[in-house]
C-alpha positions in Angstrom: 83.3 111.1 112.3 87.1 111.7 112.0 89.0 108.8 110.5 92.6 108.3 110.2 93.9 106.9 106.8 97.2 106.1 105.2 97.9 107.5 101.7 99.5 105.5 99.0 102.8 107.3 99.7 102.6 106.3 103.4 101.5 109.8 104.7 99.1 109.5 107.6 96.0 111.8 107.1 92.6 112.5 108.5 89.3 112.6 106.8 87.2 115.3 108.7 83.6 116.3 108.1 83.6 119.9 106.9 81.2 122.1 109.1 79.9 125.5 108.9 82.6 126.8 111.3 85.2 125.8 108.8 84.1 128.4 106.3 87.0 130.9 107.1 89.6 128.0 107.1 88.2 126.7 103.8 88.8 130.2 102.1 92.2 130.5 103.7 93.3 127.1 102.4 91.8 127.7 99.0 93.7 131.0 98.6 97.0 129.1 99.3 96.5 126.8 96.3 98.3 127.5 93.1 96.1 128.7 90.2 96.4 125.2 88.6 95.2 123.5 91.7 92.4 126.0 92.1 91.2 125.4 88.5 91.3 121.7 89.1 88.9 121.9 92.0 86.1 123.2 89.7 87.3 122.3 86.2 87.2 126.1 85.5 89.3 129.1 86.5 88.1 130.1 89.9 90.3 132.5 91.8 88.3 133.0 94.9 85.2 131.4 96.7 82.2 133.5 96.4 79.6 133.7 99.1 77.2 131.7 97.1 80.0 128.9 96.5 80.6 128.8 100.3 77.0 128.6 101.1 76.6 125.7 98.9 79.9 124.0 100.0 79.6 124.6 103.7 76.3 126.2 105.0 74.0 123.8 103.3 75.8 120.7 104.6 73.7 118.7 107.0 76.0 115.7 107.6 73.1 113.3 106.5 72.0 114.1 103.1 74.6 116.5 102.1 78.1 115.6 103.4 81.4 117.5 102.7 84.7 115.8 103.8 88.2 117.3 103.9 91.5 115.3 103.7 94.0 116.7 106.1 97.4 115.2 106.0 99.9 116.7 108.5 97.3 119.2 109.7 96.9 120.9 106.4 93.9 120.6 104.1 94.7 119.2 100.7 91.4 118.0 99.3 87.7 118.6 99.9 84.9 116.5 98.6 81.3 116.4 99.0 78.2 114.4 98.1 74.5 115.0 98.1 71.9 112.3 98.3 68.4 113.0 97.2 65.7 110.6 97.8 63.3 110.0 95.0 59.8 111.1 95.9 58.3 109.2 93.0 56.8 105.8 93.8 57.6 103.3 91.1 54.7 101.3 89.7 55.3 97.8 88.4 54.8 97.3 84.8 51.4 96.1 83.5 51.2 92.6 82.2 50.7 92.5 78.4 47.0 92.3 77.2 46.7 89.5 74.7 44.0 89.5 72.0 
C-alpha cells in the first residue's frame, strides 16, 4: 500500500508502510535527525532507538491491527506514524428497563 501524496508546499511524497526489514533504515534516519526533531518524535529526549523501542515500532507491526507508516518525500524519511487497533473483547449488554413500584 504505497500512496503518492502532495504536501501543502507542493512537494511530492510517498506514504509507505513500515516493515520489519526497515529496522536498520529507521535507525539510520533517526540518527540523522537534529536533537530537537528527535525530542519531538517522543515528546522526551531520546537520542537513540533502543531494541525495545524498535521491537515495538517495527517488529510488532502486522499491517492489520498494528500499522506503521512512513512519509518519504524525495526518497528521504521525514516522518513516521503508527496506530494500533484493539478490538474490545467485552460484549456490551443493553441497559435494563426501570422497575416501577
